[in-house]
C-alpha positions in Angstrom: 18.5 -20.2 13.2 19.6 -23.4 11.7 16.9 -25.6 10.4 14.5 -22.8 9.4 12.9 -22.9 6.0 14.5 -20.5 3.6 12.1 -18.5 1.5 12.3 -19.5 -2.1 10.8 -16.2 -3.2 12.7 -13.0 -3.5 12.1 -10.7 -0.5 9.8 -8.2 -2.3 7.5 -11.0 -3.4 5.6 -11.4 -0.1 2.3 -11.1 -1.9 3.1 -14.5 -3.6 3.7 -16.5 -0.4 1.3 -19.4 -0.3 -0.9 -18.9 2.7 -3.5 -21.0 4.5 -7.1 -20.6 3.2 -8.6 -21.2 6.7 -9.5 -18.0 8.7 -9.3 -20.0 12.0 -6.6 -19.0 14.4 -3.4 -21.0 14.4 -1.0 -21.5 17.3 2.5 -20.1 17.5 4.7 -22.3 19.5 7.9 -20.3 19.4 9.5 -17.2 17.9 11.3 -19.3 15.4 8.0 -19.7 13.5 7.8 -15.9 12.9 10.8 -15.3 10.7 12.7 -16.9 7.8 16.4 -16.9 6.9 17.1 -15.5 3.4 20.9 -15.2 3.5 24.0 -15.7 5.6 23.0 -12.9 8.0 19.8 -11.7 6.5 16.3 -12.5 7.8 12.6 -11.6 7.2 10.5 -11.0 10.3 6.7 -11.2 10.0 4.6 -8.8 11.9 0.8 -8.2 12.4 -0.8 -4.8 12.2 0.2 -4.2 15.9 3.9 -5.0 15.3 3.7 -8.4 17.1 5.6 -11.3 15.5 3.3 -13.8 13.8 3.5 -16.6 11.3 4.1 -15.5 7.6 0.5 -16.5 6.6 -0.9 -14.1 9.3 1.5 -11.2 8.6 0.6 -7.6 7.6 4.2 -6.3 7.5 7.5 -7.9 6.6 10.9 -6.5 7.7 13.9 -7.5 5.7 16.9 -6.9 7.9 20.2 -8.2 9.3 21.0 -9.4 12.8 24.1 -9.0 14.8 25.7 -12.0 16.5 23.9 -10.9 19.7 20.5 -11.0 17.9 19.9 -7.2 17.5 18.9 -5.4 14.3 22.0 -4.1 12.5 22.6 -2.2 9.2 19.8 -1.2 6.8 16.3 -2.6 6.8 13.2 -2.4 4.5 9.6 -3.1 5.4 6.9 -4.2 3.0 3.2 -4.9 3.1 1.5 -8.0 1.6 1.2 -6.2 -1.7 5.0 -6.0 -1.9 4.8 -2.2 -1.6 7.8 -0.6 0.2 6.6 1.2 3.4 9.6 2.0 5.5 13.4 2.1 5.3 16.0 2.8 8.0 19.1 1.5 9.6 20.6 0.4 13.0 24.1 0.7 14.5 25.2 -0.5 17.9 21.6 -1.6 18.8 20.2 1.9 18.0 18.4 3.6 15.2 20.9 5.6 13.2 20.9 7.5 9.9 18.1 8.2 7.4 14.6 6.8 8.0 11.8 7.1 5.4 8.1 6.4 5.2 6.4 6.0 1.8 3.0 6.3 0.3 1.6 3.4 -1.6 2.2 5.2 -4.8 6.0 5.1 -4.0 6.4 8.8 -3.2 8.1 9.8 0.1 5.8 10.6 3.0 8.3 11.4 5.7 12.1 11.6 5.7 14.6 12.4 8.4 17.5 11.2 10.5 18.0 9.4 13.8 21.1 9.8 15.8 21.8 7.6 18.8 18.2 6.3 18.8 16.7 9.8 18.8 15.0 12.0 16.1 17.4 14.7 15.1 17.8 17.6 12.7 15.3 18.4 9.9 12.4 16.1 9.2 10.5 16.7 6.0 6.8 15.7 5.4 5.2 15.5 2.0 1.7 15.2 0.5 0.9 12.2 -1.5 1.5 14.2 -4.7 5.1 14.6 -3.7 4.7 18.3 -2.8 6.1 19.5 0.5 3.9 19.6 3.6 6.1 20.9 6.4 9.6 20.8 7.8 10.3 20.1 11.5 13.5 20.6 13.4 14.3 18.1 16.2 16.8 19.1 18.9 17.7 17.3 22.1 14.5 18.3 24.0 12.3 20.2 21.6 10.6 20.1 18.2 10.3 23.3 16.0 8.1 24.1 13.0 10.3 25.7 10.3 8.1 25.7 7.2 4.6 24.6 6.1 2.6 24.4 2.9 -1.2 24.0 2.4 -2.6 21.3 0.1 -2.7 23.8 -2.8 1.1 24.4 -2.5 1.0 27.8 -0.9 3.7 28.3 1.8 1.9 29.4 5.0 4.8 29.1 7.4 8.2 30.6 6.6 11.2 30.9 8.8 9.2 29.6 11.7 6.3 32.1 11.5 2.9 32.0 9.9 -0.3 29.9 10.1 -0.2 26.2 9.6 -3.1 24.7 7.7 -2.1 21.2 6.6 -3.9 18.0 5.6 -3.4 15.8 8.7 -4.4 12.3 7.9 -7.8 11.2 6.5 -9.5 14.4 5.5 -8.5 16.0 8.8 -7.1 19.5 8.7 -4.8 20.9 11.4 -4.7 24.7 11.7 -2.9 27.1 14.1 -0.5 29.9 14.6 3.2 29.4 14.5 5.5 32.0 16.2 9.2 31.6 16.6 8.8 28.1 15.3 6.5 26.9 18.1 2.7 26.5 18.5 0.9 29.6 19.8 -2.7 30.3 20.7 -5.6 28.2 19.5 -5.1 25.1 17.3 -8.0 23.2 15.8 -8.4 19.9 14.1 -11.5 19.5 11.8 -12.9 17.1 9.2 -15.5 18.0 6.6 -15.9 21.4 8.3 -16.7 19.8 11.7 -14.3 20.4 14.6 -12.7 17.3 16.2 -10.7 19.0 18.9 -9.4 22.4 20.0 -6.2 23.0 21.9 -4.5 26.0 23.5 -0.7 26.6 23.4 1.6 29.2 25.0 5.1 29.5 23.6 4.9 25.9 22.4 3.6 24.4 25.6 0.3 22.7 25.7 -2.2 24.5 28.0 -5.5 22.8 27.5 -7.7 20.9 25.1 -11.3 19.8 24.5 -13.5 17.7 22.3 -16.7 19.6 21.3 -18.9 16.6 21.9 -22.6 16.7 22.1 -22.9 17.9 25.7 -23.5 21.4 26.8 -20.0 21.4 28.3 -17.2 20.1 26.1 -15.1 17.2 27.2 -11.7 18.4 28.4 -8.4 16.6 28.4 -4.9 17.1 29.8 -2.5 15.8 27.0 -2.2 17.1 23.5 -3.9 15.0 20.7 -1.6 16.5 18.0 0.9 14.1 16.5 2.5 15.8 13.5 3.6 12.6 11.7 5.0 9.1 12.5 2.3 6.5 13.3 4.9 3.8 13.1 6.8 3.6 16.4 10.0 2.0 15.2 10.7 0.8 18.7 7.8 -1.7 18.6 9.5 -4.2 16.2 12.6 -4.1 18.4 10.7 -5.8 21.3 10.5 -9.1 19.4 7.1 -9.9 21.1 5.1 -12.7 19.4 1.5 -13.7 19.6 0.2 -17.0 21.1 -2.1 -17.4 18.1 -2.8 -15.6 14.8 -5.4 -15.7 12.1 -4.1 -16.5 8.5 -4.8 -14.0 5.8 -6.8 -15.0 2.7 -4.7 -16.0 -0.3 -3.6 -13.0 -2.3 -5.3 -12.7 -5.7 -2.2 -12.1 -7.8 -3.8 -12.9 -11.1 -6.1 -9.9 -11.0 -4.4 -6.9 -9.3 -6.8 -5.0 -7.1 -6.5 -1.5 -5.7 -8.1 -1.5 -2.2 -10.7 1.2 -1.2 -9.3 4.5 -0.1 -10.7 6.9 2.5 -10.3 10.5 1.2 -7.1 9.5 -0.7 -5.2 8.5 2.4 -6.1 5.4 4.5 -3.4 6.1 7.1 -5.7 7.9 9.5 -8.8 5.7 9.3 -8.2 4.3 12.7 -7.8 7.7 14.4 -10.8 9.2 12.6 -12.9 6.3 13.7 -11.6 6.5 17.2 -12.6 10.2 17.4 -16.1 9.4 16.0 -16.6 6.7 18.7 -15.4 9.0 21.4 -17.9 11.7 20.4 -20.8 9.3 19.9 -23.4 9.0 22.7 -23.8 5.4 21.6 -20.2 4.5 22.3 -20.6 4.1 26.1 -20.9 0.3 25.7 -17.4 0.2 24.2 -15.7 1.9 27.2 -17.3 -0.7 29.5 -15.6 -3.7 27.7 -12.2 -5.3 28.0 -10.2 -7.4 25.5 -10.1 -7.6 21.7 -13.1 -7.5 19.4 -12.8 -8.1 15.6 -15.2 -6.7 13.0 -15.5 -7.1 9.3 -17.2 -4.8 6.9 -17.6 -4.3 3.1 -17.0 -1.2 1.0 -19.3 -1.8 -1.9 -18.9 -0.8 -5.6 -20.3 2.7 -4.7 -17.9 3.2 -1.8 -20.6 2.7 0.8 -19.9 0.8 4.0 -22.1 -2.3 4.3 -22.4 -5.6 6.3 -20.7 -4.5 9.5 -20.5 -7.6 11.7 -18.5 -9.4 14.4 -16.1 -12.1 13.2 -17.3 -15.6 14.1 -14.6 -15.9 16.8 -15.6 -12.5 18.4 -19.3 -13.3 18.2 -18.7 -16.5 20.3 -16.7 -14.6 22.9 -18.9 -11.5 22.9 -22.4 -12.9 22.2 -23.8 -10.7 25.0 -22.4 -7.6 23.4 -24.0 -7.6 20.0 -25.1 -4.0 20.7 -21.5 -3.1 19.7 -22.3 -3.8 16.0 -24.8 -0.9 15.5 -22.4 1.4 17.4 -19.5 0.5 15.0 -21.9 0.6 12.0 -23.0 4.2 13.0 -19.3 5.3 13.5 -18.2 3.8 10.1 -21.2 5.4 8.3 -20.5 8.8 9.8 -17.0 8.8 8.2 -18.7 9.2 4.8 -18.2 7.3 1.6 -14.9 5.8 0.4 -13.4 5.6 -3.1 -14.3 1.9 -4.0 -11.7 -0.7 -4.8 -11.0 -1.4 -8.5 -10.1 -4.3 -10.6 -9.0 -3.6 -14.2 -10.3 -0.1 -13.7 -13.8 -1.3 -12.6 -15.2 -0.7 -9.1 -15.6 -3.9 -7.0 -16.9 -4.7 -3.5 -14.0 -5.2 -1.0 -13.9 -6.7 2.5 -12.1 -4.9 5.3 -11.5 -5.9 8.9 -11.2 -3.9 12.2 -9.5 -5.0 15.4 -10.6 -3.1 18.5 -8.4 -3.4 21.5 -10.3 -2.5 24.7 -8.2 -1.5 27.8 -8.9 0.6 30.8 -10.2 4.0 29.5 -8.7 3.5 26.1 -9.7 2.0 22.7 -7.0 0.9 20.2 -8.2 0.5 16.6 -6.4 -1.1 13.7 -7.8 -1.9 10.3 -6.5 -3.9 7.3 -7.5 -4.8 3.8 -8.8 -8.4 3.4 -9.5 -8.6 -0.3 -12.2 -8.3 -3.0 -15.5 -10.1 -2.5 -16.0 -13.3 -4.5 
């Protein structure tokens, strides 16, 4: 690690890092370009939205941690976004996740809290709404997960001592509802948004039996693996791989002089990607997406009224996918079908704000990640 530049700023001040103004990709020659030493045994690793190591000017997440002599994470760590907001905390011991792990909302309140033991989820894990009120309590054992308690968004306890009906806000305006008996899923479970069903699944004594997307066809689309994930979107194993990108695209400079609150999608942006994926999957226009391979990047604007505008391919993607411009109206239709956002604000006033989407196309799958770019000039 000798010879690396030491960050002159304090670790939480990532939003103040001077970044390149160019949006053209930059090369990453070695992993040494993706972290900075900030103490005798303390480093900051820079990750993109997909948890690949990148240069600081390209980073979405920053992990402040310590390394063992062998080069593994050790002791406590904290992860921040570019706005210097704390997102995750946890700890490692003997190369494994150990102890209390937490995820936080952007308002600072706890979103998820629980323990790892010997690299596995263990014991009670508590989930909370953005208001700080409890959402549900899950119990992790060696081979199973149990639902102990649950509360709806109004604060009413709907599952008690492992029995009742779960009806919780599950991401971006998506509600998950189903019967809980003896702490496991039973019967029909549904996921819906704005009163429209997204998928329906059947369970028997906690075991997944079948599932289907309603779709627009006469016969619903069936699938063989449950779509239900009760919480963590962040796989803490991804940063442990130390994989780095060959190139990365620098972020625009942060506007620190005028604090901006980015747009929000139904009070919680954490499930925008999943909601968009499900919209694409159900759309008859989305066939063209499933026929492509590689990564395509889009930008769009949430205007002062919270309406999505100006969906377009980035310059780099337009050059590579000039034959596939039909994807733009497909994405435009999918984004519009999500409904309006709460607009970004500066000094309490709504402003137009630029967002970006990265669509990873693999065989039979679509991976979607989005990020905040900044207010429009």
